[in-house]
N, C-alpha and C positions, 0 to 999 in steps of 0.2 A: 437359572441356567445350569445345566449339567456340564460344567466345563470339563473337558477331557483331562485325564491325569497326564503327567509328564509334560506340562506346559503346552499341551496340544499336539505333541509329537507322537508318532508311532515309535514305541520304545526302541525297536531294533534299528531304526533309521538314524537315531541321534548320533551326531558326530561333532567334534569340536571344530570351530573355525580356527585356522592357524595359517602360517605362511605357506605350508605345503598344501593346504586345503582352504584357499582364501575365499573371500566373498565373490559372488559372481560379478561380472563386469556391469551388467544392467540389473536394476532392481525395479520392483513394482510394489506400491504400497497403497492400501485403502485406509484413509483416515488422516487425522491431523499429525502434527509433528511430535506430539507427546508420547507416541508409542515407539516400541522397539522391534515390532514384527514387520518383516518384509518378505516378499517372495521374489523368485527370479522371474524373468520374462522368458517364457518358453521359446525354443529355437524357431518355432513357426510364427512368432510374434503375436500370437493370440493370447491375451492374458488369461490367467486362471479365473474360473468363476468363483462366486462367493461360496457355492457348495463345495468346490474343490479346496478352497482356502479354509473351509469350516468357519466362515464368518456368518453369525446368525442375525443379520440385519437385512433390511430392504436394500437392494442394489441402488447405488448412488454413483453414477459416472463422474459427478463433480468431485467426489471424495477420492478419486483414484489419481495417483501421482507416479511418475516414472523418472528414472535418472540413472546415473553412473556412480559406482563406488570408486573412491580413490584408495585403492588397497595399500599402497606404500605409506601414505599418510595415515591410513587407518591403524595399521599395526604400530607405527611409531607413536601415534596419539594415545592409543590404549596403554602402551608401555609407560608413557609419561604420566597418565592419570593413575595407573596402578601403583607406580612408584612415588606418587605425590610430588612430581617435578613440574611445577608451573612454568618455570623458565623454559624448559624443553618443549612443553606443550605450546607456549606462546611463540617459540621459534617456528614451529610447524604451522600454527594458525596464521602468522604473518606471511610465511612463505606461500601459503594458500590464498593470499590476497584478502584475508579477513582481519578484523580488528582484534588486537590482543585482549584476552579475557582477564578479569579482575580476580583478586584473591577470593572474594566472596563467591563469584561464579565458579571458580575452581573448586571451592569447598563443596558446592552443589554437585559438580561433576563427580568428585571423589565419593561423596555420600551415595549418589545414584549408582555408581559403579560397584561400590561395596555392597549395597542393598541387592543389586542384581546377582552378584556372586552368592550371597546368602540364599536368595530365592531359588536360584538354579540348583544349588547343592541340596536344598530341602526337597525340591520337586523331582529332580532328575537323579541326583545322587553323585557319587564320586566320579566326576568327569572334569577334564581340563576345560574350564569355561572362561579362561582369560580373555579371549577375543569374541566370545559368544558361541552359540551353537546353531546347527542347522540339521534339517532332516525333513521327513514327510509329515504333513498335517494329518492328524488322526481323524477318524470319523467320530461323529458325536452320536451318542446313544442315550436315550432317556433312561435314567436310573429307576424310574417307577414302572415304565411299560416295556423297556427293552427295545423299543422302536428306534431304528436308525433315523436320526434327524438330519444329518449332513454326511456326505461321503468322504470328504477330505481328499488327500492324494497330492495336493500341491506341494512344491518344495517350499519349505518354511525356513526363515532365517530370523534369529533373535539376537540382537546386538546388546552389549552391556551399557550402551549409552542410547538415549532416545533420539528420534529424528531431529529434534531441535538442536540438541547438543552436537550431533554429527554435522548439521548445517553450519553451526557457529564455527566449528573447527575447519570446515571446508572439505569434509569427507563426501558429502552429498551436496548437490546444488540447492539453491533456495527454491522453495515452492510455497 
């Protein structure tokens, strides 16, 4: 696969997720919980196509999931993971009606978060990625032929924790 540069973003569109530019209320995701890429659900309610998302797979409606982000818990949770504060994270987790996480689970969360930060800095550069990044999905072009393979254009969101972790914390509903 000729994966696009900049983690699949159009470079000029990349912006940090933060409290002034939070996650959208509704998200749409194709795939399992192990990924960290989401899109918004457009205002017309019609989800982006695989071509717009630049997803190079056969369409599978059963792989599509939608839900709401809990923005307030999201930012507090990321702050707790970033600072290594399991007690604070578990306060949020329990307040969200979920089971407290163990020391070993927290170590996995922290390692995933730190790896994400390293990857984003490597591929995108000097950007505040504390809470993730968002922007427009780039088109895919074959490096050998120059042919455009996928158009891109969907709003793309990449979070520093994967869907499973966000579900455990109570940021997204179970799916």
